[in-house]
C-alpha positions as CSV (number, residue, x, y, z in Angstrom):
1,M,-0.1,0.5,-0.2
2,R,2.7,2.3,1.2
3,F,4.5,2.1,-2.5
4,R,1.3,2.6,-4.1
5,R,0.6,6.4,-2.3
6,H,4.0,7.2,-3.0
7,H,3.9,6.2,-6.7
8,H,0.7,8.2,-7.2
9,S,2.1,11.0,-5.6
10,L,5.7,10.8,-7.8
11,H,3.1,10.5,-10.9
12,D,1.1,14.0,-9.7
13,Y,4.0,15.4,-9.6
14,G,5.4,14.4,-12.7
15,K,1.9,16.1,-14.4
16,R,2.2,19.4,-12.5
17,Y,6.0,19.6,-13.1
18,G,6.5,18.0,-15.9
19,Q,5.8,21.4,-18.2
20,R,8.1,23.5,-16.5
21,N,11.1,20.8,-16.6
22,F,10.6,20.5,-20.9
23,D,10.2,24.6,-21.0
24,F,13.9,24.5,-18.8
25,R,14.8,22.0,-21.3
26,Q,14.1,24.1,-24.4
27,E,16.0,27.5,-23.0
28,I,18.7,25.2,-22.9
29,N,18.5,24.0,-26.0
30,K,18.4,27.4,-27.2
31,G,21.9,28.8,-25.8
32,I,24.0,25.6,-26.5
33,Q,22.6,26.4,-30.2
34,N,23.4,30.2,-29.9
35,S,26.9,29.1,-28.7
36,I,27.0,27.0,-31.4
37,T,26.4,29.0,-34.1
38,S,27.6,32.3,-32.6
39,N,31.3,33.9,-33.8
40,Y,31.0,35.2,-29.8
41,S,33.0,34.3,-27.1
42,N,33.9,35.0,-23.9
43,G,37.4,33.4,-24.0
44,R,38.8,37.1,-22.7
45,V,36.7,37.7,-19.6
46,E,37.3,33.7,-18.5
47,G,41.2,34.4,-18.9
48,M,40.8,37.7,-16.5
49,N,39.0,35.4,-13.9
50,H,42.0,33.3,-14.5
51,K,44.9,36.0,-13.7
52,I,42.6,37.6,-10.6
53,K,42.8,33.9,-9.3
54,Q,46.0,33.5,-9.9
55,L,47.0,36.3,-8.3
56,K,45.4,35.8,-5.0
57,R,46.7,32.3,-5.3
58,N,50.3,33.3,-5.1
59,S,50.0,36.3,-3.0
60,C,49.1,34.4,-0.3
61,G,46.9,37.2,0.9
62,Y,47.1,41.1,0.8
63,K,46.6,43.4,4.0
64,N,43.4,44.8,2.7
65,M,41.2,44.4,-0.3
66,A,42.5,48.2,-1.6
67,H,46.3,46.4,-2.3
68,L,44.1,43.7,-3.9
69,L,42.5,46.1,-6.4
70,W,45.3,48.4,-7.2
71,R,46.9,45.3,-8.3
72,I,44.6,44.2,-10.6
73,R,44.2,47.5,-12.1
74,Q,48.0,47.1,-12.3
75,I,47.8,43.5,-14.3
76,F,45.1,45.3,-16.8
């Protein structure tokens, strides 16, 4: 009996929220298609993020945030 009760509740859940998942998957597919067909890239931004993370790792911490921001501005 317990299993049937849970089975029906899962089935109802699928009915209720299945459409949302379908819409979400369609949005993801649009993004994937755009990334394949578009000439735009976020490589430059990712490279900047990598440099900042590398600076933070190599510095072993700064005394305050102003010093870190000053160093980031020096890099770029």
